C-alpha positions in Angstrom: 42.3 -4.5 24.5 41.7 -4.0 27.9 39.7 -0.4 27.9 37.8 -1.9 25.2 34.8 -3.3 27.6 34.5 0.1 28.9 34.8 1.3 25.4 32.1 -0.5 24.2 29.7 0.0 27.0 30.5 3.5 25.7 29.8 3.6 21.8 26.1 1.1 23.7 25.1 3.2 25.9 25.2 5.8 23.4 23.8 4.5 20.7 21.2 3.3 22.7 20.1 6.2 23.5 20.0 8.0 20.1 18.0 5.0 18.4 15.1 5.2 21.3 15.0 8.8 20.8 14.7 8.6 16.9 12.5 5.4 17.3 9.8 8.0 19.9 9.8 10.6 17.5 9.0 8.3 14.2 5.9 7.7 15.8 5.1 11.3 15.8 6.3 12.4 13.0 5.4 9.5 10.6 9.2 9.6 9.8 10.5 6.8 6.9 12.7 5.8 9.4 16.0 6.6 7.3 17.9 8.8 10.3 17.3 5.1 12.6 18.7 2.6 9.6 21.8 5.8 9.7 21.8 5.5 13.4 22.3 2.1 12.7 25.0 2.0 10.3 26.9 4.7 12.2 26.7 2.0 14.9 28.6 -0.8 13.4 30.9 1.5 12.0 32.3 2.7 15.2 31.7 -0.5 16.5 34.3 -2.0 14.4 36.7 0.3 14.0 36.7 -0.3 17.6 37.1 -4.3 17.2 38.9 -5.0 14.2 42.7 -4.7 14.7 44.5 -1.4 13.7 45.5 -1.7 9.9 49.4 -0.8 9.3 48.8 -0.6 5.5 46.2 -0.1 3.6 45.6 -2.9 2.3 45.0 -4.5 5.7 41.9 -2.4 6.3 38.5 -5.0 6.6 36.3 -4.3 3.9 33.8 -4.9 6.1 34.9 -1.7 7.8 35.9 0.0 4.9 32.3 -0.3 3.0 31.1 0.4 6.3 32.9 3.8 6.3 32.1 4.4 3.2 28.6 3.8 3.0 28.2 6.2 5.6 31.0 8.5 4.0 28.4 8.9 1.0 24.1 9.3 2.6 26.0 12.1 4.8 27.7 13.6 1.3 24.2 12.7 0.0 22.4 15.2 3.2 25.3 17.9 3.3 26.2 18.4 -1.1 23.5 21.3 -0.6 26.4 23.6 0.7 28.5 23.2 -2.3 25.4 25.5 -4.3 23.2 26.9 -1.8 24.1 28.6 1.4 21.3 30.3 3.8 21.8 34.2 5.2 19.2 35.7 6.3 16.4 32.7 6.4 16.6 33.1 3.0 18.2 30.2 0.5 21.3 32.0 -1.6 23.0 30.0 -4.9 26.8 29.8 -4.6 28.2 30.3 -8.4 27.0 32.7 -10.9 25.4 29.9 -12.7 21.5 30.2 -14.0 19.1 29.0 -11.5 18.5 26.3 -13.4 22.2 25.0 -13.7 22.7 25.1 -10.2 20.1 22.9 -9.8 20.8 20.8 -12.1 23.9 19.7 -11.3 22.9 19.7 -7.2 20.3 17.3 -8.7 22.5 15.3 -10.4 25.1 15.5 -7.4 23.0 14.5 -5.5 21.7 11.2 -7.2 25.2 10.3 -7.5 25.7 10.4 -3.2 22.1 8.5 -3.2 23.4 5.4 -5.2 26.8 5.2 -4.4 24.8 5.0 -0.9 22.4 2.2 -1.8 24.9 0.5 -4.3 27.5 -0.5 -1.0 24.1 -1.8 1.2 22.8 -3.6 -1.2 26.4 -5.3 -2.5 27.6 -5.7 1.7 24.9 -5.2 4.2 24.4 -9.7 4.6 28.6 -8.9 5.6 27.9 -5.9 7.9 26.2 -8.2 11.0 27.7 -8.8 14.4 27.1 -12.5 14.6 27.5 -13.6 10.6 
């Protein structure tokens, strides 16, 4: 890991800028700060991916890293699952399937809730382990 200090500095600087910009933006928007939390989780994920030894097989993957990757993935699926049901076409939202609006809306809401619940379960069960200094 001779290049680790350079990689870490680059990682730190990139995420530091993103976090600062998000922090400033949240004062003017009065947002729920979820985007700040997600950026921080992504920073932790990338930090552990850089610092932990490369696994030789699937069984050697660190639980800490695996749960961070899974949590970020679940959040991204939560945000993007709308594309499975709707598409934006000339500033209008159109459903993709031929099912009724109610059915499509119901399926979308079920999937969205599923990913949201999985994300928070991962956070709740693993947040103490994700500490860099812990």
